[in-house]
Each structure stands twice: as C-alpha cells, then as structure tokens.
N, CA, C and O atoms as CSV, one atom per row, in Angstrom:
chain,resi,resn,atom,element,x,y,z
A,1,MET,N,N,94.873,121.094,85.494
A,1,MET,CA,C,95.112,121.122,86.901
A,1,MET,C,C,94.767,119.825,87.576
A,1,MET,O,O,95.302,119.511,88.639
A,2,PHE,N,N,93.873,119.062,86.970
A,2,PHE,CA,C,93.463,117.762,87.518
A,2,PHE,C,C,94.664,116.804,87.584
A,2,PHE,O,O,94.785,116.011,88.517
A,3,VAL,N,N,95.534,116.889,86.592
A,3,VAL,CA,C,96.715,116.030,86.546
A,3,VAL,C,C,97.616,116.295,87.750
A,3,VAL,O,O,98.288,115.383,88.233
A,4,VAL,N,N,97.633,117.517,88.229
A,4,VAL,CA,C,98.524,117.888,89.339
A,4,VAL,C,C,97.867,117.577,90.677
A,4,VAL,O,O,98.573,117.199,91.612
A,5,GLN,N,N,96.566,117.717,90.813
A,5,GLN,CA,C,95.912,117.570,92.089
A,5,GLN,C,C,95.475,116.128,92.398
A,5,GLN,O,O,95.371,115.768,93.570
A,6,LEU,N,N,95.226,115.320,91.405
A,6,LEU,CA,C,94.768,113.957,91.665
A,6,LEU,C,C,95.753,113.134,92.487
A,6,LEU,O,O,95.311,112.449,93.410
A,7,PRO,N,N,97.068,113.153,92.215
A,7,PRO,CA,C,97.976,112.385,93.072
A,7,PRO,C,C,97.947,112.837,94.535
A,7,PRO,O,O,98.087,112.008,95.434
A,8,ASP,N,N,97.769,114.130,94.784
A,8,ASP,CA,C,97.684,114.589,96.165
A,8,ASP,C,C,96.481,113.993,96.893
A,8,ASP,O,O,96.580,113.579,98.048
A,9,TYR,N,N,95.351,113.958,96.200
A,9,TYR,CA,C,94.146,113.387,96.821
A,9,TYR,C,C,94.298,111.872,97.059
A,9,TYR,O,O,93.863,111.350,98.086
A,10,LEU,N,N,94.911,111.192,96.110
A,10,LEU,CA,C,95.117,109.747,96.294
A,10,LEU,C,C,96.101,109.465,97.402
A,10,LEU,O,O,95.916,108.513,98.160
A,11,LEU,N,N,97.145,110.269,97.517
A,11,LEU,CA,C,98.112,110.054,98.618
A,11,LEU,C,C,97.467,110.329,99.969
A,11,LEU,O,O,97.772,109.650,100.949
A,12,LEU,N,N,96.578,111.315,100.032
A,12,LEU,CA,C,95.933,111.610,101.297
A,12,LEU,C,C,94.963,110.495,101.701
A,12,LEU,O,O,94.767,110.244,102.890
A,13,CYS,N,N,94.366,109.835,100.727
A,13,CYS,CA,C,93.494,108.707,101.045
A,13,CYS,C,C,94.251,107.534,101.664
A,13,CYS,O,O,93.690,106.769,102.448
A,14,VAL,N,N,95.494,107.401,101.316
A,14,VAL,CA,C,96.305,106.303,101.853
A,14,VAL,C,C,96.753,106.584,103.260
A,14,VAL,O,O,97.123,105.658,103.982
A,15,LEU,N,N,96.733,107.814,103.667
A,15,LEU,CA,C,97.187,108.157,105.015
A,15,LEU,C,C,96.157,107.618,106.014
A,15,LEU,O,O,95.264,108.337,106.462
A,16,ALA,N,N,96.305,106.357,106.341
A,16,ALA,CA,C,95.265,105.596,107.094
A,16,ALA,C,C,95.597,105.646,108.594
A,16,ALA,O,O,96.062,104.658,109.162
A,17,MET,N,N,95.365,106.765,109.209
A,17,MET,CA,C,95.567,106.865,110.662
A,17,MET,C,C,94.484,106.131,111.435
A,17,MET,O,O,94.690,105.772,112.595
A,18,GLN,N,N,93.360,105.908,110.827
A,18,GLN,CA,C,92.248,105.233,111.486
A,18,GLN,C,C,92.618,103.817,111.902
A,18,GLN,O,O,92.143,103.321,112.924
A,19,VAL,N,N,93.459,103.172,111.117
A,19,VAL,CA,C,93.853,101.796,111.439
A,19,VAL,C,C,94.773,101.781,112.618
A,19,VAL,O,O,94.687,100.877,113.448
A,20,LEU,N,N,95.662,102.759,112.728
A,20,LEU,CA,C,96.629,102.759,113.805
A,20,LEU,C,C,96.015,103.119,115.151
A,20,LEU,O,O,96.353,102.511,116.167
A,21,VAL,N,N,95.120,104.097,115.171
A,21,VAL,CA,C,94.532,104.513,116.450
A,21,VAL,C,C,93.280,103.701,116.798
A,21,VAL,O,O,92.949,103.577,117.977
A,22,ASN,N,N,92.587,103.155,115.822
A,22,ASN,CA,C,91.417,102.302,116.019
A,22,ASN,C,C,90.334,102.943,116.846
A,22,ASN,O,O,89.684,102.273,117.648
A,23,ASN,N,N,90.133,104.213,116.666
A,23,ASN,CA,C,89.064,104.934,117.319
A,23,ASN,C,C,88.616,106.045,116.343
A,23,ASN,O,O,89.435,106.800,115.818
A,24,LYS,N,N,87.331,106.115,116.128
A,24,LYS,CA,C,86.799,107.074,115.123
A,24,LYS,C,C,87.171,108.506,115.487
A,24,LYS,O,O,87.703,109.237,114.652
A,25,TYR,N,N,86.900,108.911,116.714
A,25,TYR,CA,C,87.102,110.297,117.079
A,25,TYR,C,C,88.599,110.625,117.253
A,25,TYR,O,O,89.026,111.734,116.933
A,26,LEU,N,N,89.379,109.685,117.746
A,26,LEU,CA,C,90.817,109.912,117.840
A,26,LEU,C,C,91.440,109.979,116.469
A,26,LEU,O,O,92.389,110.734,116.258
A,27,GLY,N,N,90.919,109.194,115.517
A,27,GLY,CA,C,91.393,109.276,114.133
A,27,GLY,C,C,91.112,110.619,113.508
A,27,GLY,O,O,91.945,111.163,112.783
A,28,HIS,N,N,89.908,111.169,113.794
A,28,HIS,CA,C,89.577,112.527,113.304
A,28,HIS,C,C,90.505,113.545,113.939
A,28,HIS,O,O,90.975,114.462,113.265
A,29,PHE,N,N,90.773,113.396,115.226
A,29,PHE,CA,C,91.671,114.329,115.908
A,29,PHE,C,C,93.081,114.288,115.324
A,29,PHE,O,O,93.717,115.329,115.155
A,30,VAL,N,N,93.561,113.100,115.020
A,30,VAL,CA,C,94.904,112.960,114.444
A,30,VAL,C,C,94.947,113.659,113.077
A,30,VAL,O,O,95.951,114.289,112.742
A,31,MET,N,N,93.887,113.557,112.298
A,31,MET,CA,C,93.873,114.254,110.987
A,31,MET,C,C,93.793,115.758,111.162
A,31,MET,O,O,94.389,116.494,110.375
A,32,VAL,N,N,93.065,116.247,112.187
A,32,VAL,CA,C,93.054,117.696,112.455
A,32,VAL,C,C,94.457,118.148,112.853
A,32,VAL,O,O,94.913,119.201,112.408
A,33,VAL,N,N,95.135,117.379,113.672
A,33,VAL,CA,C,96.512,117.725,114.055
A,33,VAL,C,C,97.414,117.721,112.813
A,33,VAL,O,O,98.305,118.563,112.696
A,34,TYR,N,N,97.192,116.789,111.894
A,34,TYR,CA,C,97.949,116.756,110.656
A,34,TYR,C,C,97.773,118.042,109.862
A,34,TYR,O,O,98.746,118.622,109.380
A,35,TYR,N,N,96.514,118.489,109.727
A,35,TYR,CA,C,96.245,119.694,108.947
A,35,TYR,C,C,96.802,120.947,109.652
A,35,TYR,O,O,97.301,121.854,108.986
A,36,VAL,N,N,96.720,121.001,110.970
A,36,VAL,CA,C,97.283,122.143,111.713
A,36,VAL,C,C,98.787,122.153,111.567
A,36,VAL,O,O,99.375,123.214,111.358
A,37,ALA,N,N,99.431,120.996,111.672
A,37,ALA,CA,C,100.896,120.919,111.505
A,37,ALA,C,C,101.280,121.299,110.070
A,37,ALA,O,O,102.341,121.885,109.851
A,38,LYS,N,N,100.437,120.975,109.105
A,38,LYS,CA,C,100.717,121.351,107.709
A,38,LYS,C,C,100.652,122.866,107.558
A,38,LYS,O,O,101.406,123.435,106.769
A,39,ILE,N,N,99.774,123.524,108.292
A,39,ILE,CA,C,99.679,124.965,108.218
A,39,ILE,C,C,100.926,125.607,108.816
A,39,ILE,O,O,101.451,126.565,108.250
A,40,PHE,N,N,101.403,125.108,109.933
A,40,PHE,CA,C,102.523,125.724,110.651
A,40,PHE,C,C,103.876,125.086,110.341
A,40,PHE,O,O,104.831,125.290,111.091
A,41,LYS,N,N,103.982,124.318,109.256
A,41,LYS,CA,C,105.218,123.621,108.979
A,41,LYS,C,C,106.401,124.545,108.677
A,41,LYS,O,O,107.542,124.215,109.000
A,42,GLU,N,N,106.139,125.674,108.074
A,42,GLU,CA,C,107.232,126.600,107.774
A,42,GLU,C,C,107.798,127.221,109.022
A,42,GLU,O,O,109.006,127.444,109.111
A,43,LYS,N,N,106.951,127.505,109.991
A,43,LYS,CA,C,107.419,128.055,111.263
A,43,LYS,C,C,108.204,127.045,112.065
A,43,LYS,O,O,109.035,127.408,112.897
A,44,LEU,N,N,107.938,125.759,111.812
A,44,LEU,CA,C,108.674,124.693,112.475
A,44,LEU,C,C,109.953,124.326,111.750
A,44,LEU,O,O,110.704,123.477,112.230
A,45,GLY,N,N,110.221,124.934,110.622
A,45,GLY,CA,C,111.421,124.691,109.855
A,45,GLY,C,C,111.327,123.469,108.947
A,45,GLY,O,O,112.352,122.950,108.507
A,46,LEU,N,N,110.147,123.017,108.668
A,46,LEU,CA,C,109.956,121.843,107.800
A,46,LEU,C,C,109.397,122.267,106.427
A,46,LEU,O,O,108.337,121.802,106.008
A,47,ASN,N,N,110.109,123.134,105.758
A,47,ASN,CA,C,109.581,123.713,104.534
A,47,ASN,C,C,110.147,123.034,103.277
A,47,ASN,O,O,109.899,123.518,102.173
A,48,HIS,N,N,110.884,121.952,103.403
A,48,HIS,CA,C,111.373,121.248,102.231
A,48,HIS,C,C,110.263,120.300,101.719
A,48,HIS,O,O,109.534,119.697,102.507
A,49,LYS,N,N,110.162,120.191,100.452
A,49,LYS,CA,C,109.066,119.403,99.864
A,49,LYS,C,C,109.211,117.901,100.114
A,49,LYS,O,O,108.215,117.180,100.051
A,50,LEU,N,N,110.418,117.411,100.394
A,50,LEU,CA,C,110.596,116.010,100.690
A,50,LEU,C,C,110.174,115.669,102.100
A,50,LEU,O,O,110.034,114.493,102.435
A,51,LEU,N,N,109.968,116.680,102.939
A,51,LEU,CA,C,109.558,116.447,104.321
A,51,LEU,C,C,108.048,116.608,104.505
A,51,LEU,O,O,107.507,116.219,105.540
A,52,GLU,N,N,107.386,117.161,103.540
A,52,GLU,CA,C,105.928,117.369,103.599
A,52,GLU,C,C,105.230,116.209,102.869
A,52,GLU,O,O,105.511,115.956,101.697
A,53,TYR,N,N,104.337,115.517,103.551
A,53,TYR,CA,C,103.681,114.357,102.944
A,53,TYR,C,C,102.927,114.786,101.704
A,53,TYR,O,O,102.042,115.640,101.764
A,54,GLY,N,N,103.281,114.190,100.585
A,54,GLY,CA,C,102.656,114.533,99.308
A,54,GLY,C,C,103.192,115.797,98.704
A,54,GLY,O,O,102.604,116.298,97.746
A,55,GLY,N,N,104.275,116.343,99.209
A,55,GLY,CA,C,104.830,117.608,98.701
A,55,GLY,C,C,105.405,117.432,97.307
A,55,GLY,O,O,105.871,116.350,96.950
A,56,ASN,N,N,105.369,118.485,96.532
A,56,ASN,CA,C,105.912,118.470,95.189
A,56,ASN,C,C,106.355,119.883,94.822
A,56,ASN,O,O,105.865,120.854,95.398
A,57,PRO,N,N,107.279,120.006,93.868
A,57,PRO,CA,C,107.683,121.347,93.408
A,57,PRO,C,C,106.540,122.020,92.655
A,57,PRO,O,O,105.610,121.363,92.185
A,58,ASP,N,N,106.629,123.320,92.555
A,58,ASP,CA,C,105.577,124.063,91.839
A,58,ASP,C,C,105.614,123.699,90.341
A,58,ASP,O,O,106.677,123.565,89.736
A,59,VAL,N,N,104.457,123.553,89.797
A,59,VAL,CA,C,104.309,123.200,88.391
A,59,VAL,C,C,103.587,124.331,87.695
A,59,VAL,O,O,102.497,124.734,88.101
A,60,GLN,N,N,104.206,124.838,86.642
A,60,GLN,CA,C,103.586,125.926,85.880
A,60,GLN,C,C,102.979,125.365,84.597
A,60,GLN,O,O,103.525,124.447,83.985
A,61,TYR,N,N,101.861,125.926,84.210
A,61,TYR,CA,C,101.197,125.510,82.974
A,61,TYR,C,C,101.100,126.705,82.051
A,61,TYR,O,O,100.720,127.804,82.454
A,62,SER,N,N,101.451,126.459,80.810
A,62,SER,CA,C,101.301,127.522,79.810
A,62,SER,C,C,100.619,126.936,78.566
A,62,SER,O,O,100.654,125.726,78.342
A,63,ASP,N,N,100.015,127.788,77.784
A,63,ASP,CA,C,99.354,127.332,76.587
A,63,ASP,C,C,100.365,126.892,75.518
A,63,ASP,O,O,100.044,126.063,74.666
A,64,LEU,N,N,101.550,127.432,75.562
A,64,LEU,CA,C,102.548,127.084,74.566
A,64,LEU,C,C,103.268,125.767,74.884
A,64,LEU,O,O,103.398,124.895,74.025
A,65,ASN,N,N,103.730,125.642,76.124
A,65,ASN,CA,C,104.519,124.457,76.497
A,65,ASN,C,C,103.755,123.406,77.299
A,65,ASN,O,O,104.311,122.357,77.624
A,66,LYS,N,N,102.529,123.663,77.611
A,66,LYS,CA,C,101.729,122.837,78.543
A,66,LYS,C,C,102.461,122.843,79.876
A,66,LYS,O,O,102.673,123.910,80.450
A,67,TYR,N,N,102.855,121.671,80.384
A,67,TYR,CA,C,103.588,121.614,81.649
A,67,TYR,C,C,105.084,121.705,81.435
A,67,TYR,O,O,105.811,122.025,82.376
A,68,GLY,N,N,105.560,121.443,80.264
A,68,GLY,CA,C,106.968,121.575,79.928
A,68,GLY,C,C,107.852,120.655,80.754
A,68,GLY,O,O,107.497,119.515,81.052
A,69,HIS,N,N,109.009,121.184,81.115
A,69,HIS,CA,C,109.984,120.387,81.839
A,69,HIS,C,C,109.668,120.310,83.338
A,69,HIS,O,O,110.323,119.561,84.064
A,70,PHE,N,N,108.688,121.062,83.804
A,70,PHE,CA,C,108.331,121.050,85.234
A,70,PHE,C,C,107.683,119.712,85.649
A,70,PHE,O,O,107.774,119.302,86.806
A,71,LEU,N,N,107.039,119.050,84.695
A,71,LEU,CA,C,106.332,117.830,85.040
A,71,LEU,C,C,107.278,116.683,85.367
A,71,LEU,O,O,106.878,115.752,86.066
A,72,GLU,N,N,108.505,116.719,84.891
A,72,GLU,CA,C,109.452,115.651,85.180
A,72,GLU,C,C,109.825,115.601,86.672
A,72,GLU,O,O,109.832,114.533,87.285
A,73,GLY,N,N,110.132,116.770,87.240
A,73,GLY,CA,C,110.413,116.816,88.678
A,73,GLY,C,C,109.202,116.481,89.527
A,73,GLY,O,O,109.309,115.839,90.572
A,74,PHE,N,N,108.051,116.928,89.057
A,74,PHE,CA,C,106.794,116.628,89.737
A,74,PHE,C,C,106.550,115.115,89.781
A,74,PHE,O,O,106.134,114.578,90.808
A,75,ASN,N,N,106.810,114.442,88.671
A,75,ASN,CA,C,106.603,112.981,88.611
A,75,ASN,C,C,107.574,112.242,89.516
A,75,ASN,O,O,107.197,111.231,90.108
A,76,TRP,N,N,108.817,112.710,89.648
A,76,TRP,CA,C,109.768,112.054,90.559
A,76,TRP,C,C,109.339,112.223,92.011
A,76,TRP,O,O,109.430,111.290,92.809
A,77,PHE,N,N,108.877,113.405,92.340
A,77,PHE,CA,C,108.384,113.601,93.717
A,77,PHE,C,C,107.175,112.737,93.990
A,77,PHE,O,O,107.073,112.160,95.073
A,78,LYS,N,N,106.251,112.624,93.045
A,78,LYS,CA,C,105.085,111.792,93.273
A,78,LYS,C,C,105.422,110.310,93.322
A,78,LYS,O,O,104.754,109.549,94.022
A,79,LEU,N,N,106.445,109.892,92.591
A,79,LEU,CA,C,106.904,108.507,92.692
A,79,LEU,C,C,107.468,108.251,94.095
A,79,LEU,O,O,107.224,107.192,94.675
A,80,TYR,N,N,108.211,109.203,94.637
A,80,TYR,CA,C,108.744,109.104,95.985
A,80,TYR,C,C,107.586,108.950,97.010
A,80,TYR,O,O,107.622,108.067,97.867
A,81,TRP,N,N,106.578,109.815,96.903
A,81,TRP,CA,C,105.499,109.779,97.858
A,81,TRP,C,C,104.594,108.576,97.622
A,81,TRP,O,O,103.979,108.081,98.566
A,82,ALA,N,N,104.499,108.097,96.393
A,82,ALA,CA,C,103.709,106.885,96.128
A,82,ALA,C,C,104.359,105.668,96.772
A,82,ALA,O,O,103.672,104.771,97.262
A,83,ALA,N,N,105.678,105.644,96.768
A,83,ALA,CA,C,106.390,104.537,97.461
A,83,ALA,C,C,106.139,104.624,98.967
A,83,ALA,O,O,105.908,103.603,99.616
A,84,GLY,N,N,106.182,105.825,99.521
A,84,GLY,CA,C,105.853,106.009,100.934
A,84,GLY,C,C,104.415,105.626,101.241
A,84,GLY,O,O,104.152,105.034,102.287
A,85,ALA,N,N,103.485,105.945,100.367
A,85,ALA,CA,C,102.086,105.608,100.551
A,85,ALA,C,C,101.898,104.099,100.475
A,85,ALA,O,O,101.073,103.542,101.199
A,86,LEU,N,N,102.639,103.443,99.622
A,86,LEU,CA,C,102.559,101.980,99.543
A,86,LEU,C,C,103.026,101.347,100.853
A,86,LEU,O,O,102.435,100.379,101.331
A,87,LEU,N,N,104.089,101.904,101.425
A,87,LEU,CA,C,104.561,101.390,102.724
A,87,LEU,C,C,103.507,101.629,103.813
A,87,LEU,O,O,103.271,100.755,104.647
A,88,LEU,N,N,102.884,102.786,103.809
A,88,LEU,CA,C,101.807,103.053,104.796
A,88,LEU,C,C,100.625,102.105,104.608
A,88,LEU,O,O,100.047,101.628,105.585
A,89,ALA,N,N,100.266,101.832,103.359
A,89,ALA,CA,C,99.150,100.943,103.101
A,89,ALA,C,C,99.479,99.513,103.527
A,89,ALA,O,O,98.605,98.794,104.012
A,90,LEU,N,N,100.726,99.103,103.349
A,90,LEU,CA,C,101.111,97.749,103.807
A,90,LEU,C,C,101.092,97.644,105.311
A,90,LEU,O,O,100.670,96.624,105.856
A,91,VAL,N,N,101.550,98.699,106.004
A,91,VAL,CA,C,101.506,98.688,107.471
A,91,VAL,C,C,100.064,98.683,107.949
A,91,VAL,O,O,99.729,97.973,108.897
A,92,ALA,N,N,99.210,99.463,107.306
A,92,ALA,CA,C,97.807,99.484,107.669
A,92,ALA,C,C,97.150,98.110,107.423
A,92,ALA,O,O,96.316,97.671,108.214
A,93,ASN,N,N,97.518,97.459,106.363
A,93,ASN,CA,C,96.978,96.124,106.075
A,93,ASN,C,C,97.392,95.113,107.143
A,93,ASN,O,O,96.585,94.285,107.566
A,94,VAL,N,N,98.623,95.184,107.567
A,94,VAL,CA,C,99.107,94.239,108.563
A,94,VAL,C,C,98.486,94.513,109.929
A,94,VAL,O,O,98.203,93.573,110.671
A,95,LEU,N,N,98.269,95.783,110.274
A,95,LEU,CA,C,97.742,96.146,111.570
A,95,LEU,C,C,96.213,96.258,111.593
A,95,LEU,O,O,95.638,96.642,112.612
A,96,TRP,N,N,95.561,95.932,110.494
A,96,TRP,CA,C,94.099,96.004,110.423
A,96,TRP,C,C,93.481,95.109,111.482
A,96,TRP,O,O,93.971,94.009,111.735
A,97,VAL,N,N,92.396,95.582,112.107
A,97,VAL,CA,C,91.733,94.795,113.133
A,97,VAL,C,C,90.977,93.639,112.472
A,97,VAL,O,O,90.102,93.848,111.631
A,98,ARG,N,N,91.331,92.427,112.870
A,98,ARG,CA,C,90.644,91.237,112.377
A,98,ARG,C,C,90.176,90.477,113.589
A,98,ARG,O,O,90.977,90.136,114.460
A,99,GLY,N,N,88.895,90.207,113.658
A,99,GLY,CA,C,88.369,89.501,114.812
A,99,GLY,C,C,87.954,90.467,115.910
A,99,GLY,O,O,87.553,91.599,115.638
A,100,THR,N,N,88.053,90.019,117.130
A,100,THR,CA,C,87.592,90.832,118.262
A,100,THR,C,C,88.704,91.573,119.000
A,100,THR,O,O,88.418,92.447,119.819
A,101,GLU,N,N,89.965,91.242,118.727
A,101,GLU,CA,C,91.064,91.863,119.421
A,101,GLU,C,C,91.354,93.239,118.810
A,101,GLU,O,O,91.736,93.328,117.643
A,102,ALA,N,N,91.177,94.309,119.588
A,102,ALA,CA,C,91.355,95.660,119.076
A,102,ALA,C,C,92.574,96.362,119.675
A,102,ALA,O,O,92.927,97.457,119.237
A,103,ARG,N,N,93.220,95.752,120.664
A,103,ARG,CA,C,94.398,96.392,121.262
A,103,ARG,C,C,95.605,96.307,120.318
A,103,ARG,O,O,95.711,95.375,119.521
A,104,LEU,N,N,96.514,97.289,120.415
A,104,LEU,CA,C,97.630,97.361,119.497
A,104,LEU,C,C,98.678,96.295,119.777
A,104,LEU,O,O,99.289,95.787,118.837
A,105,GLY,N,N,98.904,95.943,121.026
A,105,GLY,CA,C,99.929,94.942,121.373
A,105,GLY,C,C,99.696,93.587,120.718
A,105,GLY,O,O,100.594,93.082,120.044
A,106,PRO,N,N,98.520,92.978,120.892
A,106,PRO,CA,C,98.277,91.707,120.202
A,106,PRO,C,C,98.305,91.816,118.666
A,106,PRO,O,O,98.711,90.878,117.978
A,107,ARG,N,N,97.874,92.958,118.147
A,107,ARG,CA,C,97.921,93.141,116.697
A,107,ARG,C,C,99.380,93.200,116.213
A,107,ARG,O,O,99.685,92.706,115.127
A,108,LEU,N,N,100.280,93.796,117.001
A,108,LEU,CA,C,101.683,93.801,116.608
A,108,LEU,C,C,102.275,92.414,116.668
A,108,LEU,O,O,103.093,92.046,115.825
A,109,THR,N,N,101.867,91.637,117.663
A,109,THR,CA,C,102.328,90.228,117.759
A,109,THR,C,C,101.824,89.439,116.567
A,109,THR,O,O,102.573,88.653,115.987
A,110,GLU,N,N,100.581,89.632,116.194
A,110,GLU,CA,C,100.028,88.925,115.045
A,110,GLU,C,C,100.664,89.420,113.743
A,110,GLU,O,O,100.773,88.652,112.787
A,111,SER,N,N,101.082,90.672,113.687
A,111,SER,CA,C,101.681,91.178,112.469
A,111,SER,C,C,103.004,90.498,112.155
A,111,SER,O,O,103.369,90.372,110.986
A,112,ARG,N,N,103.730,90.056,113.179
A,112,ARG,CA,C,104.979,89.329,112.932
A,112,ARG,C,C,104.702,88.013,112.186
A,112,ARG,O,O,105.489,87.594,111.337
A,113,ARG,N,N,103.566,87.365,112.517
A,113,ARG,CA,C,103.225,86.122,111.861
A,113,ARG,C,C,102.824,86.386,110.401
A,113,ARG,O,O,103.100,85.567,109.524
A,114,ARG,N,N,102.184,87.511,110.149
A,114,ARG,CA,C,101.695,87.815,108.785
A,114,ARG,C,C,102.829,88.245,107.857
A,114,ARG,O,O,102.707,88.109,106.640
A,115,TRP,N,N,103.923,88.759,108.405
A,115,TRP,CA,C,105.010,89.278,107.562
A,115,TRP,C,C,106.068,88.210,107.377
A,115,TRP,O,O,107.132,88.282,107.991
A,116,ARG,N,N,105.796,87.229,106.547
A,116,ARG,CA,C,106.780,86.205,106.202
A,116,ARG,C,C,107.535,86.666,104.949
A,116,ARG,O,O,107.340,87.785,104.475
A,117,ARG,N,N,108.391,85.798,104.424
A,117,ARG,CA,C,109.258,86.177,103.313
A,117,ARG,C,C,108.491,86.697,102.069
A,117,ARG,O,O,108.908,87.721,101.527
A,118,PRO,N,N,107.436,86.086,101.597
A,118,PRO,CA,C,106.763,86.653,100.410
A,118,PRO,C,C,106.187,88.045,100.644
A,118,PRO,O,O,106.092,88.831,99.701
A,119,ALA,N,N,105.808,88.362,101.847
A,119,ALA,CA,C,105.219,89.664,102.151
A,119,ALA,C,C,106.275,90.783,102.131
A,119,ALA,O,O,105.913,91.956,102.053
A,120,TRP,N,N,107.537,90.454,102.200
A,120,TRP,CA,C,108.577,91.488,102.215
A,120,TRP,C,C,108.964,91.991,100.841
A,120,TRP,O,O,109.732,92.949,100.745
A,121,THR,N,N,108.463,91.385,99.768
A,121,THR,CA,C,108.853,91.840,98.444
A,121,THR,C,C,108.258,93.202,98.107
A,121,THR,O,O,108.932,94.037,97.503
A,122,ALA,N,N,107.019,93.433,98.485
A,122,ALA,CA,C,106.386,94.735,98.188
A,122,ALA,C,C,107.036,95.897,98.976
A,122,ALA,O,O,107.306,96.939,98.379
A,123,PRO,N,N,107.296,95.759,100.283
A,123,PRO,CA,C,107.972,96.848,101.002
A,123,PRO,C,C,109.397,97.063,100.492
A,123,PRO,O,O,109.879,98.195,100.454
A,124,ALA,N,N,110.069,95.980,100.100
A,124,ALA,CA,C,111.428,96.132,99.578
A,124,ALA,C,C,111.391,96.886,98.244
A,124,ALA,O,O,112.229,97.756,98.005
A,125,GLY,N,N,110.436,96.564,97.384
A,125,GLY,CA,C,110.309,97.282,96.110
A,125,GLY,C,C,109.934,98.740,96.323
A,125,GLY,O,O,110.438,99.617,95.621
A,126,ALA,N,N,109.052,99.012,97.287
A,126,ALA,CA,C,108.676,100.388,97.568
A,126,ALA,C,C,109.836,101.170,98.139
A,126,ALA,O,O,110.003,102.350,97.832
A,127,THR,N,N,110.643,100.524,98.970
A,127,THR,CA,C,111.798,101.213,99.537
A,127,THR,C,C,112.852,101.528,98.477
A,127,THR,O,O,113.416,102.622,98.456
A,128,VAL,N,N,113.109,100.564,97.602
A,128,VAL,CA,C,114.079,100.797,96.508
A,128,VAL,C,C,113.540,101.867,95.574
A,128,VAL,O,O,114.295,102.755,95.178
A,129,GLY,N,N,112.278,101.820,95.209
A,129,GLY,CA,C,111.712,102.849,94.332
A,129,GLY,C,C,111.723,104.225,94.968
A,129,GLY,O,O,112.021,105.222,94.311
A,130,GLY,N,N,111.395,104.274,96.255
A,130,GLY,CA,C,111.414,105.579,96.954
A,130,GLY,C,C,112.797,106.156,97.075
A,130,GLY,O,O,112.989,107.361,96.911
A,131,ARG,N,N,113.764,105.309,97.361
A,131,ARG,CA,C,115.151,105.811,97.452
A,131,ARG,C,C,115.674,106.256,96.095
A,131,ARG,O,O,116.400,107.247,96.014
A,132,ALA,N,N,115.329,105.563,95.050
A,132,ALA,CA,C,115.739,105.982,93.712
A,132,ALA,C,C,115.115,107.323,93.345
A,132,ALA,O,O,115.776,108.183,92.762
A,133,ALA,N,N,113.849,107.496,93.687
A,133,ALA,CA,C,113.185,108.769,93.379
A,133,ALA,C,C,113.745,109.908,94.176
A,133,ALA,O,O,113.968,110.994,93.641
A,134,VAL,N,N,113.982,109.676,95.472
A,134,VAL,CA,C,114.544,110.757,96.283
A,134,VAL,C,C,115.991,111.044,95.899
A,134,VAL,O,O,116.467,112.165,96.074
A,135,GLY,N,N,116.683,110.058,95.388
A,135,GLY,CA,C,118.035,110.312,94.899
A,135,GLY,C,C,118.057,111.249,93.716
A,135,GLY,O,O,118.967,112.066,93.577
A,136,TRP,N,N,117.063,111.134,92.868
A,136,TRP,CA,C,116.984,112.086,91.739
A,136,TRP,C,C,116.443,113.420,92.199
A,136,TRP,O,O,116.923,114.459,91.746
A,137,ALA,N,N,115.452,113.430,93.090
A,137,ALA,CA,C,114.794,114.686,93.498
A,137,ALA,C,C,115.699,115.520,94.393
A,137,ALA,O,O,115.587,116.746,94.402
A,138,TRP,N,N,116.585,114.890,95.139
A,138,TRP,CA,C,117.433,115.643,96.073
A,138,TRP,C,C,118.390,116.478,95.282
A,138,TRP,O,O,119.204,117.198,95.860
C-alpha cells in the first residue's frame, strides 16, 4: 500500500499555497478550504480523477497478481499529476519572497525578470509530459 500512497503524499507537499498567499494563517485557511472542497467534490460535479489534484484510478492488490495491470493506469495518472506538481513548484520558486518585498505585485514584476529562456525548458517539459500522460489516461 505504501507504493500507492507515497505519490499522493509527495504531490500534496508540492501544493505550496503558502508561497502564493504569504501569510501563515491564510495559508492554513486555504488548505482547510482545499480539504472541504475535496470532501464535497462529488456534489459539485467534479468526480473525474483528472480533475481531482493527485487523483488516480482504484488499484487492487492480490496475492496472486500483486498489482497486475491496474498499476499501469495508476502510473500514467501519477505522471500527469507529477507534471502538474512540477509546474506548481516552478511557480512557487519564481514567486518566493526574496528580500523585504512581500506584496504580490512587485513579486510578479520580478518574476518576469527571472523567467528567461533557460528557465522555460522545465515548464515546457512538464507541459509536454503532462499532456502525453493525460492523452493516454483520457
């Protein structure tokens, strides 16, 4: 079961709302809203696994087949969400507070300077990888 749950925990660690809101208590509130929305997602009509952050198809384990053919679909979904997590981590890195300026506007202005041509290779690779994974998973 560790093989199935570890990617979920790692993907949740990347969900760096603290960088975007830049307030400890507001960051906690955003995560509470995330968990409440996750509870009520089916009532909101968002029950597809590609729309739920870190979502994956059900994986069955048996003593005879281990994970069998279920693990292939699981891996494609996790590749899709890993690409999304990489994009979130890159955005968090660019918007990270450096120095004394904590407002979002100047950080967005500074982020344009940080995102030059070499910095676009990782988001481009994550986007291509995510689209390839969702193309198979859809």
